[in-house]
C-alpha positions in Angstrom: 0.5 -7.7 13.9 -0.9 -4.4 12.8 -0.9 -3.7 9.1 1.8 -1.4 7.8 1.3 0.6 4.6 3.4 1.9 1.8 1.9 4.5 -0.5 2.9 4.5 -4.1 4.6 7.6 -5.4 1.8 8.1 -7.9 -0.6 9.0 -5.0 -0.5 12.4 -3.4 1.9 13.0 -0.5 -1.0 14.5 1.3 -2.5 11.0 1.7 0.1 10.1 4.3 -0.6 13.3 6.2 -4.3 12.7 6.1 -4.0 9.2 7.5 -1.7 10.3 10.3 -4.1 13.1 11.1 -6.8 10.5 11.7 -4.5 8.2 13.7 -0.8 9.1 14.3 -0.1 5.5 15.4 -0.6 4.1 11.9 2.7 2.9 10.4 2.6 4.4 6.9 5.4 5.3 4.5 5.4 6.7 1.0 7.8 5.8 -1.7 10.5 8.5 -1.5 10.5 8.7 2.3 13.9 8.2 4.0 13.2 4.5 5.1 11.2 3.6 2.0 12.3 2.8 -1.6 13.4 6.0 -3.5 11.2 7.7 -6.0 11.5 6.0 -9.4 11.9 2.5 -7.9 10.6 -0.1 -10.4 7.5 -2.2 -9.6 9.4 -5.5 -9.1 11.7 -3.9 -6.6 8.7 -2.4 -4.8 7.1 -5.8 -4.5 10.4 -7.2 -3.1 10.5 -4.4 -0.6 6.9 -5.0 0.4 7.5 -8.7 1.0 10.6 -8.1 3.1 9.2 -5.2 5.1 5.8 -6.8 5.5 4.0 -3.7 4.2 0.8 -3.5 2.2 0.8 -1.3 -0.9 -1.7 1.5 -1.5 -1.7 2.3 -5.2 -3.6 3.5 -8.2 -1.2 1.8 -10.6 -3.4 -0.5 -12.6 -1.2 -0.2 -15.7 2.0 -2.1 -14.8 1.6 -3.3 -11.3 -0.8 -6.2 -12.0 1.6 -7.8 -14.5 4.5 -7.5 -12.1 2.4 -8.9 -9.2 1.6 -12.0 -11.3 5.3 -12.5 -12.0 6.1 -12.0 -8.3 3.5 -14.6 -7.3 4.7 -17.0 -10.1 8.2 -16.8 -8.5 6.7 -17.9 -5.1 6.8 -14.3 -3.8 4.2 -13.0 -1.4 2.7 -9.7 -0.5 1.1 -8.3 2.6 -1.8 -6.9 0.6 -2.4 -4.4 -2.2 -5.1 -1.8 -2.0 -6.1 -0.4 -5.4 -7.5 3.1 -5.1 -10.6 3.6 -7.3 -10.5 6.4 -9.8 -11.9 9.8 -8.6 -11.9 8.7 -4.9 -11.4 11.7 -2.6 -8.3 11.8 -0.5 -10.3 11.9 2.7 -12.2 8.8 1.8 -9.0 6.9 1.1 -7.5 8.0 4.4 -10.7 6.9 6.3 -10.6 3.5 4.6 -6.9 3.0 5.5 -7.7 4.0 9.1 -10.6 1.5 9.3 -8.5 -1.3 7.8 -5.7 -0.6 10.3 -8.1 -0.5 13.2 -10.2 -3.5 12.3 -7.8 -6.1 10.7 -4.4 -7.7 11.2 -1.6 -7.7 8.6 -1.8 -11.5 8.3 -5.3 -11.3 7.0 -4.1 -9.5 3.9 -1.3 -11.8 2.8 -1.5 -12.3 -1.0 -4.8 -10.5 -1.2 -5.8 -7.5 -3.3 -8.8 -5.2 -2.7 -10.2 -1.9 -3.7 -10.6 1.4 -1.8 -13.2 2.2 -1.1 -13.9 -1.4 -0.1 
């Protein structure tokens, strides 16, 4: 199965447009989109959404998300991957990385894994 992404609301809405510009077939949503969690959704609810929707999270939230992720795993929860965006990474670089991940890997390869962008 191809990986599907959810972009955290803390990242620019332009990221989704940049990814789709590179490949319009990529399944990518941003928090606040009509079929995604609404803006302001708490981290534990985001993690539940990710598990149920089989989406990987793209985020720069290193403040609260790591603790919520540990609690999620401790409760036998799973994720379909988390990609932490490194500070000062240009939007175009993040979009390219997501395109490469989508084109070269399968969603199942990212279950319960976290990684950094750029890789």
